[in-house]
SEDO-397840 format. One line per 3 residues: number of its first residue (from 0); their letters; for each residue x, y, z of N, C-alpha, C, O. Coordinates in pm, whole numbers. Each point is the difference from the previous one (the first is absolute). Layout:
<atoms>
NUM = A = X:Y:Z:X:Y:Z:X:Y:Z:X:Y:Z  ...
</atoms>
This chain:
<atoms>
0 = MHL = 5628:13955:28466:99:-125:-6:137:66:56:45:114:-8  1:-233:67:152:48:72:104:-97:-122:-14:-115:-40  147:248:-3:48:-155:-90:147:25:0:91:-31:-76
3 = QPK = -99:90:173:186:-1:69:45:-167:102:-58:-65:87  155:57:-140:11:-138:101:40:28:93:69:102:8  -98:-183:107:48:-22:137:136:-60:75:27:-119:15
6 = RPR = 60:250:34:84:-53:15:37:2:176:-50:28:109  124:-57:-146:100:-45:187:62:132:61:91:59:-58  -151:-8:194:32:136:48:28:3:111:-25:105:60
9 = RCV = 78:-197:1:48:-9:148:63:65:92:4:-16:122  73:136:-236:86:28:4:45:100:-94:-21:-52:-109  68:160:92:-51:158:-78:205:38:14:13:57:108
12 = LSV = 81:-65:-153:87:58:50:18:200:-101:7:30:-119  -6:4:172:37:158:-78:104:-30:26:42:-82:83  53:203:-214:116:-13:-48:76:181:-35:-60:38:-100
15 = PGS = 102:10:119:-15:156:-56:38:-4:-148:111:-52:-15  -187:103:-132:35:-32:-104:143:91:-29:26:16:-119  33:22:181:85:75:1:135:-23:23:92:81:-19
18 = SEK = -83:-198:63:122:-74:92:8:-133:-70:-64:-104:12  168:142:-94:49:-130:-61:52:-151:48:-28:-107:-54  118:131:176:-15:-37:115:-59:-29:61:47:-106:42
21 = MMA = -135:127:6:-138:-71:68:-36:-133:-124:35:-118:-11  -109:198:-57:-63:-73:-133:52:-118:-33:-68:-91:-47  200:81:69:78:-95:-94:-1:-140:188:-10:-123:-8
24 = KAS = 20:185:113:-17:-71:135:-141:-90:24:-19:-109:54  -92:225:-135:-123:-76:8:-38:-73:-86:-94:-76:23  157:77:-148:-38:-63:-128:71:-194:45:-15:-102:-67
27 = ATE = 69:115:165:53:-146:92:-106:-52:100:-37:-117:4  -11:221:81:-99:-74:41:-124:-27:21:-77:96:0  19:-239:26:-69:-71:68:-148:45:13:-76:-29:92
30 = VDQ = 54:91:-183:-209:67:73:-41:24:-72:38:65:-97  -155:-121:128:-201:43:-129:50:74:-69:1:-41:-116  62:177:137:-60:125:-69:163:92:44:42:4:116
33 = ILL = 29:63:-233:74:168:29:-113:56:-62:-75:-56:-80  67:200:134:66:87:-5:47:119:-56:68:76:69  -110:-38:-239:161:99:18:-89:160:19:-103:31:-59
36 = DLE = 143:13:111:5:120:-6:14:139:-52:96:34:-70  -176:34:100:46:91:-126:-130:158:78:-53:91:-64  45:-124:222:-60:127:21:73:25:89:117:27:-25
39 = DAV = -179:-28:195:56:34:109:185:-6:23:83:85:32  -74:-215:-64:189:-59:-6:70:91:-70:123:0:-5  -198:83:-54:72:89:-178:12:114:20:-110:45:33
42 = APN = 214:62:-34:14:180:41:-27:16:-162:63:-56:-89  -213:179:70:-70:37:-80:116:49:-148:-20:13:-121  128:1:201:121:23:-117:37:-164:-57:79:-21:-92
45 = AKA = -130:-54:143:98:-121:-57:-138:-118:-38:-10:-123:9  -63:208:-44:-121:-86:-28:49:-38:-129:27:-117:-29  -15:233:-61:7:-83:-142:78:-59:-38:-38:-73:-92
48 = AAR = 189:62:130:111:-123:19:-39:-135:54:57:-105:-30  -204:121:148:-28:-139:38:-45:-37:-82:34:-118:-18  -123:166:-78:-99:-88:-54:136:-93:-98:-9:-123:2
51 = GQV = 101:173:-63:94:-100:-74:64:-103:109:34:-113:-36  -21:151:153:142:-121:61:-143:-50:3:-9:-92:-80  -100:116:139:-46:-114:41:-106:-107:-243:-44:-103:-52
54 = VTA = 68:205:36:-11:-126:-138:121:-34:-45:-2:-22:-121  86:12:162:153:-62:-7:-3:-122:103:42:-112:-30  -95:145:154:-18:-105:63:-43:-125:3:66:-103:8
57 = LNT = -262:127:-19:-71:-67:-86:57:-135:-88:-14:-121:20  95:208:-140:-27:-72:-103:161:-72:-2:7:-69:-102  120:64:180:110:-39:52:42:-23:103:119:-10:31
60 = LDW = -253:-5:67:42:-80:110:-43:-125:23:-92:-48:-65  165:-29:174:-108:-158:-50:-118:30:94:45:62:97  -149:-76:-88:-25:50:167:-102:-142:11:-61:-51:-94
63 = QAK = 64:1:252:-18:-29:29:-177:-38:47:-57:-100:-41  12:173:107:-144:47:-10:-88:6:-86:13:78:-94  -162:-187:108:-79:-44:-67:-66:177:-39:64:29:-101
66 = VLC = -131:58:123:-9:92:-56:66:183:-4:2:55:110  30:-1:-189:69:79:-43:-62:121:28:-112:-17:-48  115:156:107:-83:80:9:42:145:-6:75:10:97
69 = VRI = -80:90:-147:11:108:-9:-89:141:41:-78:65:-69  114:-50:179:-96:133:74:-27:119:-74:32:71:95  -67:22:-193:10:114:-21:-76:107:64:-104:0:66
72 = NDV = 176:84:-100:-6:179:67:-198:-41:-57:-58:-70:-83  13:201:231:-178:-50:-6:-9:139:-149:93:76:-27  -229:-79:-43:-30:71:-75:-35:114:-3:-62:62:-86
75 = QTQ = 114:-23:209:-37:148:-4:177:62:-21:37:116:-18  7:-183:24:193:19:42:17:32:-223:-61:-34:-101  151:95:127:74:20:-168:104:-117:-40:90:9:-83
78 = WCH = -122:-115:158:88:-66:-32:-87:-139:-49:47:-63:-95  -138:28:141:-85:-99:-43:-42:-45:-91:-35:-119:2  16:240:-173:31:-94:-101:106:-46:6:9:-90:84
81 = DDV = 93:116:-145:143:19:-1:15:-155:51:-3:-92:-81  17:72:203:-14:-146:48:-43:-125:-14:57:-105:30  -212:131:-101:-40:-64:-53:46:-29:-201:23:-103:-63
84 = IEV = -27:197:36:86:2:-119:65:-100:-28:-28:-114:-37  180:204:73:111:-68:-8:-11:-154:110:34:-102:-60  -57:91:137:35:-140:67:-90:-103:-133:62:-85:-64
87 = VTG = -189:109:43:-66:-80:-77:84:-31:-140:-16:-103:-65  113:215:27:0:-12:-132:153:-54:46:38:-72:-92  43:77:173:112:-46:17:27:-146:31:92:-72:-39
90 = AGA = -181:48:110:-70:-174:118:-107:-44:4:-29:-87:82  -63:141:-177:-87:-79:38:-47:-137:-18:-81:-56:74  133:8:-171:5:-154:-1:95:-49:133:66:-102:-17
93 = RID = -56:168:147:81:-98:87:-97:101:137:-6:-59:108  -29:129:-112:-103:56:104:-158:-62:-26:-73:-8:-99  54:-45:295:-138:-32:7:-62:69:-9:-79:-8:-93
96 = TLM = 71:164:215:-109:59:19:79:152:40:119:30:-10  -232:46:57:56:166:-15:-56:-16:131:-95:-75:23  166:158:80:-99:26:97:-1:133:14:108:58:6
99 = LTK = -222:11:1:-58:128:-44:-15:71:139:-98:-22:71  229:136:-22:12:116:148:-186:66:36:-100:60:-39  142:-103:100:-135:89:102:-113:23:-139:-5:101:-70
102 = TKC = -63:-200:59:-60:-51:-90:-193:77:120:-44:-42:108  -3:141:-188:-87:101:84:-201:-72:-75:-107:20:57  120:-66:-137:-90:-28:-96:5:-67:-71:108:-52:-29
105 = AGD = -245:14:-44:-27:-74:-71:96:32:-138:76:-76:-59  -103:188:37:44:106:-159:190:-27:8:69:-12:-101  -22:7:224:99:-55:-27:108:-125:-45:122:-6:-21
108 = VKF = -237:-92:17:44:-121:1:-17:26:-153:95:17:-78  -247:-17:39:-7:17:-138:78:71:-95:-10:-1:-123  75:52:182:72:109:-15:169:-87:-64:41:-6:-116
111 = LHL = -7:-24:185:80:-142:32:-80:-92:-167:35:-14:-117  -126:-18:182:-24:-141:-64:-3:46:-143:34:-89:-77  -65:202:21:-31:29:-164:139:37:-88:12:18:-121
114 = LLD = 86:-14:226:156:85:-25:31:-208:-46:18:-62:-105  -24:41:186:42:-170:-12:-59:-34:-124:69:-47:-90  -163:64:79:-101:-2:-188:47:-6:-125:7:-67:-103
117 = QLE = 20:156:151:89:89:-96:138:-34:-69:46:-44:-105  -8:93:232:159:-69:15:49:-182:-27:114:-45:-7  -208:-8:0:18:-185:17:-3:-18:-92:88:-74:-45
120 = LKL = -213:141:-64:-44:-10:-151:141:3:-124:41:-83:-81  27:300:139:20:18:-58:171:-81:1:86:40:-79  -59:-150:176:130:-22:31:-32:-164:-42:94:-75:-26
123 = GLT = -215:34:23:-12:-130:-64:24:-133:122:2:-122:-16  17:226:167:-21:-132:111:-108:-83:-7:-107:31:-51  129:-125:95:-109:-143:-7:15:-43:147:-61:-103:30
126 = KRI = 155:183:100:-44:-45:95:-119:126:37:13:114:-44  -135:-159:138:-60:177:38:22:59:153:-58:-61:90  136:170:-56:60:19:106:-112:18:30:-106:3:-63
129 = GIE = 149:16:209:-111:21:119:7:98:77:61:92:-54  -106:-64:179:-67:91:21:-30:-1:159:-91:-73:40  174:161:62:7:-18:87:26:161:47:67:93:-46
132 = CLI = -199:-118:215:16:180:45:29:-9:134:-25:-78:92  103:209:-112:4:-15:185:-65:163:34:7:119:-34  -95:-244:155:-66:115:75:69:73:97:88:-57:64
135 = EDV = -108:149:-49:128:127:119:-63:95:30:85:71:54  -212:1:-50:-23:111:-9:-142:-37:58:-28:-115:34  -92:261:-20:-119:-41:73:-51:-27:-148:-6:-112:-52
138 = EGL = -19:198:9:-20:17:-129:-32:-195:-97:-103:-67:-1  186:48:-38:32:-124:-50:-67:-149:155:-22:-119:-20  13:178:122:-45:-140:83:-221:53:17:-94:-78:13
141 = MNV = 95:218:-22:-96:19:-66:-119:-81:-119:-119:-24:19  180:4:-109:5:-22:-128:22:-158:-51:-11:-33:-119  43:-59:226:65:-84:-43:-83:-92:-43:48:-42:-105
144 = EEI = -140:-7:128:-104:-29:-85:-25:3:-123:-43:-100:-57  69:237:-16:6:16:-127:57:-6:-82:-26:-24:-118  169:57:201:127:-6:-103:32:-199:48:98:-57:-49
147 = AAS = -170:2:118:23:-113:8:-158:-131:-143:-29:-117:-26  0:223:0:-78:-23:-112:4:39:-157:-63:-43:-96  179:156:112:18:68:-125:91:-53:-140:5:63:-106
150 = SDR = 59:-187:131:68:-33:-80:33:-169:48:33:-43:111  -65:-52:-286:21:-150:25:172:-6:-26:52:-112:4  -7:175:-17:211:-14:34:3:33:184:113:6:49
153 = LEA = -225:13:41:51:40:129:66:-254:88:-16:-122:15  71:229:-4:97:-132:40:21:36:190:-11:-89:84  32:187:-60:35:-7:162:-42:151:19:-28:72:-96
156 = MTF = 24:-19:258:32:92:52:95:-33:117:-18:-93:79  165:219:-76:-42:21:124:-14:61:181:15:-89:83  -27:158:-56:-28:115:97:156:-23:71:64:-87:58
159 = GMG = -46:287:-124:115:31:-6:-51:126:176:-77:96:9  154:-153:80:14:72:143:31:91:-7:-54:94:58  152:-86:-131:81:80:78:-58:182:-44:3:94:79
162 = DYS = -51:-87:-222:-18:106:-73:-157:30:27:-52:105:-35  -45:-253:127:-170:38:28:40:63:115:-49:111:23  156:-174:82:-10:93:150:73:108:-50:108:-54:24
165 = ASQ = -76:161:-73:32:101:-67:-127:74:-5:-19:98:71  -76:-147:-161:-140:9:-103:-46:34:131:-17:110:51  2:-212:-11:-90:28:147:13:46:93:-89:2:85
168 = QMH = 242:68:-65:106:129:96:-63:-130:134:-80:49:80  105:-169:-63:-5:-35:8:167:-19:154:108:15:-57  -98:-30:151:124:60:138:103:-153:12:-4:-93:81
171 = LES = 68:111:-167:68:-109:-22:161:-21:-30:51:52:-100  25:-131:191:122:19:12:112:-45:-169:96:55:-53  -180:-182:23:56:-47:-127:-135:-69:-89:-122:11:-1
174 = VGS = 204:-70:-53:-97:-77:-128:-32:-122:49:91:-63:54  -193:19:-59:-65:-134:65:-47:18:156:-64:-87:58  112:239:17:26:-71:172:-150:79:7:-60:81:-70
177 = TGD = 35:-163:210:-147:6:51:-17:98:85:-94:-15:78  178:147:-66:8:117:93:-52:-73:162:39:-94:68  -153:202:-55:-3:-22:165:-171:-39:-19:-68:35:97
180 = YPP = -17:-113:-226:-136:-28:-45:-11:-130:117:49:-113:7  -105:162:45:16:-247:130:-72:-102:-154:36:-107:-49  -136:194:17:39:-136:-117:20:-29:-120:93:65:-47
183 = DIW = -145:-140:-26:123:-20:-132:-22:141:-81:-102:-25:-64  132:131:37:25:146:-94:-49:-46:-137:-92:63:-52  144:-165:-9:-19:-58:-134:-153:-88:-44:-48:-36:-107
186 = HYP = 13:27:224:-72:-119:5:-126:37:-90:-48:-95:-62  -30:258:40:-69:-51:-114:20:64:-133:-92:13:-81  252:40:52:12:-2:-125:29:-134:-64:-39:-69:-94
189 = RYK = 92:69:154:60:-188:3:-107:-46:-57:4:-21:-122  -144:-9:209:-91:-53:-35:-87:-4:-137:-48:-80:-80  63:244:110:-114:14:-145:50:12:-94:-40:-8:-116
192 = MTI = 123:27:153:140:-56:-164:-13:-168:-94:-23:-34:-115  59:-42:266:-15:-153:-33:-140:-61:-44:-16:-105:-62  -121:232:125:-128:-76:-82:-21:-15:-93:-78:-82:-49
195 = ACR = 189:209:-35:-88:128:-109:89:-87:-108:-13:20:-121  92:-107:168:131:-90:-79:-73:-119:-32:-34:-54:-106  20:25:238:-89:-176:-48:-147:39:-108:-31:-37:-113
198 = AFG = -37:134:219:-123:-8:-137:35:-23:-108:-65:-74:-75  177:131:40:64:70:-202:104:-167:-70:37:-66:-97  -40:80:221:139:-134:-27:105:12:19:62:-104:22
201 = LDP = 20:246:-20:112:34:49:9:-76:141:-86:-39:79  303:33:-84:58:3:80:27:116:123:60:106:-16  -119:-155:138:85:124:128:84:39:48:-28:6:120
204 = IDG = 148:38:-140:144:4:38:-34:117:122:-49:111:-23  82:-158:146:73:102:80:155:86:-40:102:-19:-66  -185:156:187:169:32:-75:150:19:80:37:-102:58
207 = PYA = 29:188:-51:127:-33:47:33:4:154:-89:49:70  181:-85:-18:-37:14:169:216:50:-4:98:-73:17  -107:213:-46:111:75:6:108:-63:102:110:3:-56
210 = DFK = -102:-53:168:91:0:133:39:-136:-84:-47:-108:36  138:121:-154:47:-164:-8:98:-79:78:-1:-120:-27  76:153:107:-11:-41:120:-5:-69:122:89:-31:80
213 = DLA = -252:6:-80:-106:-27:71:-88:-95:-91:-105:39:-52  156:-165:38:-55:-43:-6:-99:-139:48:-38:-102:-57  25:154:179:-85:-57:45:-132:37:27:-82:-92:4
216 = TLA = 35:236:21:-55:78:-97:-123:-16:-146:-120:7:-30  229:-29:-12:-56:-16:-180:-11:-134:64:-114:1:47  171:-120:-19:-65:-94:-10:-197:15:55:-107:-9:-60
219 = NES = 133:26:148:-174:29:65:-86:70:-104:-108:-36:-48  201:172:18:-122:99:-126:-57:-122:-73:-117:-27:-26  265:-61:-8:-49:-31:-137:-97:-178:32:-75:-71:-67
222 = KYA = 114:68:154:-157:-91:114:-116:95:-36:-80:-30:-89  73:130:150:-133:62:30:-55:44:-199:-116:23:-34  201:-23:-31:-40:17:-144:-77:-118:-108:-65:3:-105
225 = LTL = 115:-103:199:-34:-166:-50:-119:16:77:-95:29:-73  75:-33:155:-101:-44:108:-114:105:-74:-118:-27:-18  159:103:-5:-115:92:-166:-33:4:-66:-103:53:-41
228 = GMT = 195:-123:-14:-102:-101:-131:206:80:-158:8:0:-123  82:39:217:25:71:-102:142:-80:-47:51:-79:80  6:101:-202:44:-117:-82:147:28:81:2:-72:100
231 = GKW = 79:124:-107:131:69:3:22:87:79:-91:77:27  201:-64:25:73:147:34:112:117:-150:36:-16:-117  -26:100:201:113:78:-81:115:17:1:-14:99:72
234 = AIH = 136:-105:-88:113:-28:83:81:123:-77:-6:36:-118  74:9:213:151:126:-55:74:-21:68:42:101:57  25:-233:-15:66:-121:34:55:-64:-71:-23:48:-111
237 = PSQ = 92:-141:100:38:-140:-14:12:-57:106:-51:-112:-11  104:134:141:-62:-46:105:-166:-7:66:-41:-30:111  -11:63:-204:-130:-4:46:-86:-124:-73:-105:-51:40
240 = VAI = 198:12:-182:-56:-43:-53:-33:-156:95:-107:16:59  139:-89:-43:-9:-152:20:-83:-10:92:-59:-108:-2  8:231:147:-87:-50:84:-171:34:-97:-111:-40:36
243 = AQD = 150:143:-192:-173:77:-8:30:-160:-134:-69:-11:-101  135:-49:121:-24:-141:-141:-53:-111:131:-98:-73:16  187:97:42:-68:-185:121:-163:92:60:-103:-50:-45
246 = TFS = 88:144:116:-129:0:38:-71:-18:-80:-72:-97:22  36:194:-202:-122:-67:-65:5:-118:3:-99:-54:48  172:-3:-79:31:-149:-38:-46:-121:73:65:-37:98
249 = PDS = -186:-39:-142:-46:-49:66:123:-159:82:94:-55:-57  -148:26:198:153:-103:95:-87:-163:-94:-119:-15:-28  245:-87:0:4:-117:-8:-138:-39:96:-83:-60:-68
252 = ATL = 41:82:211:-85:-88:52:-125:129:-32:-12:-29:-119  -26:74:126:-136:89:-76:-5:-30:-130:-120:-5:-24  193:-24:-98:-38:-28:-90:-27:-132:35:-110:-46:-32
255 = ATA = 216:-44:113:-76:-167:-72:-156:-17:168:-89:-84:13  118:173:53:-206:-20:51:-86:99:-81:-117:9:40  148:63:-140:-97:54:-139:-18:-101:-85:-111:-30:-45
258 = RKQ = 242:-42:12:-41:-165:-106:-94:-39:77:-110:35:-41  110:-112:164:-48:-93:29:-104:25:-2:-80:-62:-70  34:199:178:-181:-2:5:-39:13:-178:-66:-90:-52
261 = KAA = 99:176:-8:-58:-7:-147:8:-160:-66:-109:-16:-56  166:-70:44:-12:-121:28:-121:-58:42:-108:-37:-46  180:47:171:-147:-83:56:-161:82:-35:-84:-88:-21
264 = YEQ = 41:187:13:-104:47:-41:-36:-28:-115:-108:-57:-15  176:83:-79:-24:-93:-151:-59:-59:63:-109:46:37  161:-202:16:-22:-93:-45:-136:9:142:-85:-88:-3
267 = ALK = 79:165:84:-121:-45:55:-138:86:-105:-116:-21:34  134:85:-119:-90:102:-104:-24:-115:-64:-82:39:-83  103:-197:56:9:-76:-82:-64:-129:72:-39:-90:-75
270 = DGL = 28:75:191:-70:-49:80:-176:58:50:-94:-66:44  103:195:-71:-97:82:-1:-33:65:155:-111:18:49  240:12:12:52:86:131:0:150:-27:75:10:-97
273 = GAI = -116:106:128:13:121:1:68:24:82:27:120:-3  30:-182:96:141:41:114:-7:-55:45:-108:-58:2  234:9:102:89:-93:83:114:32:76:52:110:21
276 = SVD = -21:-217:16:89:104:109:147:-137:-32:-2:-122:-14  113:229:16:151:-32:-45:112:54:15:65:91:-51  -46:-236:208:121:-34:141:-115:140:66:55:110:9
279 = GVM = -164:-115:23:-91:112:117:-53:135:-54:-75:82:53  143:-82:-193:-75:172:-52:-82:-45:-59:2:-119:-28  -88:187:-6:-154:15:-88:70:8:-155:92:79:-13
282 = VDA = -119:-131:-63:3:34:-118:-94:50:-112:-80:-84:-39  74:196:-16:-160:7:-68:11:106:-113:89:85:-9  -191:-104:-74:29:96:-113:80:202:17:78:38:-87
285 = ASI = -111:42:185:69:19:39:196:30:85:92:77:27  -127:-164:-25:175:-59:68:48:-27:-121:92:77:-26  -117:-161:-68:71:-43:-59:-13:157:-158:63:0:-105
288 = RML = -139:78:141:76:127:-101:38:56:70:75:81:-54  -77:-63:185:160:2:65:141:-9:-48:99:68:-25  -126:-142:27:174:-140:-21:12:36:-171:98:53:-52
291 = QNT = -190:-86:-1:27:-14:-118:54:183:5:64:14:-104  -65:52:141:93:163:-7:133:-67:20:79:31:-90  -25:-121:189:127:-45:29:80:-68:-138:116:9:-41
294 = LDR = -274:-103:-22:96:-129:-68:45:121:-95:117:35:-14  -226:24:-49:31:125:-118:129:134:51:82:85:-39  -117:-120:99:202:108:52:93:-101:-13:96:34:-69
297 = ADL = -92:-202:133:82:-54:-62:22:-51:-66:100:-66:31  -143:41:-154:17:-24:-115:61:126:-150:76:-22:-94  -141:130:128:47:108:29:130:15:-13:43:22:-114
300 = MGL = 57:-32:237:148:3:18:72:-136:47:92:-22:78  -199:-87:-181:65:-136:-51:71:-94:153:108:-59:0  -187:68:95:16:-71:107:-98:-143:9:8:-74:98
</atoms>
């Protein structure tokens, strides 16, 4: 049984947890999800201090984002345990989810799940904190189905292209680039992770595109991810937010068509018909299930 709420995640904007200035700016950003990063965006000698900065930011800033997430260090580091203890103790009531970096197996998720169980009980927290997993190495991709089934706290998975390309020893110039490989080099991991997510009711999020000045490629990559069934895109710069939010939002024409077709089909069922034509397009049970996904996303986004 999946216990976590459904949340909008058209865009997940990552912000360094060690930068008070950037967190303050991000708090005013109209975006579905903010990711306060304690991992790669924070130098090793700044990680301890960054926890306190994140706690202060969560508790004092007026966040416009619908979802607040903290990205913790992975379970094989010396920082993970203290990341969880300090940020949940300091700002647990403000945190919606924790993102587990470099998730390699189901055991990683279960460790975090049990630690959250203990902390929520100890602190008397009434809001259950969700878990998001970052799939960014070959072990994680190989075990993605087991990871997806590992916890009822799980809400989403994100494909981390940068560390994944290093793990597979891919020859690429920058995070999210496609190199000299003629097809879509990210098709298989995106597809595999998305299938696992959809099988277990999780949101699949596409990874970042590092060249934040190249908005045309970002738009194309976002469209590819949407077509595969992904929910949103990870952004590393505020300039990327609007494109991701727009790409993963159903446009007004699409919504109008979906609502018209559903209404016509519901009437057809009352008339004893199983398949009908609406404006020259066949509408049956299968097509209704497809367009219902669009309608559900629109409801979640308040469209």
